C-alpha positions, 0 to 999 in steps of 0.5 A, spaced: 632 059 252 625 059 248 619 056 250 613 055 246 606 054 249 600 052 244 593 055 248 589 050 242 583 054 240 584 061 243 588 067 240 592 069 245 590 077 247 595 079 253 599 077 258 603 077 265 608 075 269 606 074 277 608 081 280 610 075 286 612 070 283 617 069 278 615 063 275 607 064 273 604 068 267 597 070 266 594 069 259 588 072 256 585 069 251 579 068 246 577 064 240 575 066 234 580 072 234 575 075 239 570 076 234 565 071 237 565 065 243 569 064 248 574 067 252 579 063 257 585 065 261 590 061 262 596 060 269 602 057 266 607 055 270 614 058 266 620 054 269 628 056 271 634 052 271 634 046 269 626 046 268 627 052 263 623 050 257 617 047 260 612 051 260 605 048 265 598 049 265 597 050 272 589 052 271 586 054 266 579 058 267 572 059 262 569 066 261 562 066 257 566 072 252 573 072 250 578 076 255 583 082 251 587 084 258 589 081 265 593 084 271 596 081 277 592 084 283 598 087 288 595 085 294 593 078 293 599 074 290 593 068 288 588 074 284 587 077 277 583 081 274 580 081 266 577 086 261 572 081 257 569 082 250 562 083 254 564 089 258 564 084 264 570 086 269 572 078 273 576 079 279 579 071 279 582 067 285 587 062 282 587 057 289 578 056 287 576 053 281 572 055 277 567 061 278 571 069 280 569 071 285 568 078 283 564 080 277 563 087 275 559 090 268 557 097 268 561 098 261 556 099 256 562 096 251 567 091 250 574 092 256 580 093 253 585 094 259 585 093 266 592 096 270 593 094 277 595 101 281 602 100 283 603 104 288 596 104 292 595 097 292 588 097 293 585 100 286 585 098 279 582 101 273 578 098 267 578 102 259 572 101 254 570 102 246 564 106 251 569 111 251 570 112 259 575 109 264 572 107 271 577 108 277 575 100 282 576 098 288 576 089 289 571 091 295 566 095 292 560 091 289 560 098 284 565 103 281 568 108 285 569 114 279 568 114 271 572 119 268 569 121 261 574 126 256 575 122 250 571 122 244 573 115 242 574 108 244 579 108 251 583 103 248 587 103 256 589 106 262 595 105 265 598 108 273 604 112 274 609 107 278 612 114 281 605 117 283 598 114 287 593 119 282 596 119 277 594 115 271 595 116 263 589 113 257 590 114 250 585 113 245 581 112 238 581 119 237 588 121 237 590 124 244 595 122 249 592 124 256 593 125 263 589 124 268 589 125 275 584 122 280 583 128 284 579 131 278 573 128 273 576 132 268 584 130 264 589 134 266 592 134 260 591 133 252 597 130 247 595 130 240 600 125 240 598 121 233 595 121 227 590 116 227 588 110 233 592 110 239 592 103 241 597 103 247 601 106 252 606 105 259 610 109 263 617 109 263 619 107 271 626 110 271 623 116 269 618 120 273 614 123 266 615 119 261 611 116 257 611 111 251 605 111 246 603 105 240 599 108 233 595 106 228 599 109 224 606 104 224 610 109 230 612 109 237 613 116 240 616 117 247 614 123 251 616 128 256 609 130 259 613 136 261 614 139 254 608 136 250 608 140 244 613 135 241 616 127 242 622 126 244 622 121 239 619 117 234 620 110 233 619 107 227 620 100 223 613 097 225 610 096 218 602 095 220 600 098 227 603 098 233 599 093 238 603 094 245 609 098 248 611 095 254 617 099 258 623 094 262 623 094 268 631 092 269 632 099 264 630 106 263 633 106 255 629 098 253 622 098 252 618 092 248 613 092 243 608 087 238 605 089 233 599 086 226 606 085 222 606 079 226 613 081 230 615 084 236 621 089 238 626 092 242 627 098 242 633 103 245 629 109 245 635 113 247 638 113 241 632 111 238 635 104 235 631 097 233 636 092 237 632 086 235 626 083 230 622 076 233 619 073 228 617 066 230 610 068 230 605 066 225 600 072 226 598 078 229 602 079 236 598 083 241 601 081 248 608 082 250 612 083 259 618 083 260 620 077 267 620 082 274 625 077 277 628 074 271 631 080 267 633 077 261 626 073 261 621 075 255 613 072 254 609 074 247 602 072 245 599 073 238 594 070 234 595 063 232 594 060 239 601 060 243 605 063 248 613 065 246 617 065 253 625 067 251 631 071 252 632 076 247 639 075 244 640 083 245 638 081 253 644 074 253 
């Protein structure tokens, strides 16, 4: 199955499948490649079975600035948060028209990442180019906590899927940091790459395993208990690695996207690259595995398109 949807006039930055509905996909986009102009949040309905290949627009929400990330709530099936280029974070409800139901604006620069807590489901994180990470709950008008420790843009902060208080972050300062919400300072710092670290994800099947991707074109697999060197270094991308995503269905599979216009699938145990998706014609930024349809992947790119498909390696 290969389905394609055009986000006409808007360049794709990030997407996420709903944790509640197998057919719902949220896509964060920005006009003019996110440099200047509006943003748009797309809620898409992706068909299965006889309707496979059909992607319908359920709702769109427009914003005054580009959207760089999106994350569904783990508590409410209709709610999701977005990260914006103007430093704001917005909470949306797909059953309501137009306006966000909550708007926070504490970050001093672009917010590049939002991530909902998978264990303690009432909190989420934001990571910003102002070098900080903030902890939020949707019912509070201000952030609960601010974490400072990076010396450069924080590109991503991701909760551990195994702990309610642990999260990891990556930054332009070349490091991967581990944090505990009970402490204001990072509990661990790893000099992860020789260049900016743009992305990370936790292995859902290995408590201490984190994957990072960098401007240095490589993907590294880390065991946080043995931080002196990576478990594996995956080489193959020709430009910066923009997103890594660990499969929710397998402890050995990850997907990655890059400015080389490809999405690739890897076996992190062997280090082998097992598939290349090269149907996009611009930078590929977003990728996610469908939680419910174990062979379905979605990608979005600066070519104003979303692809939903089954990779050959998963057939």
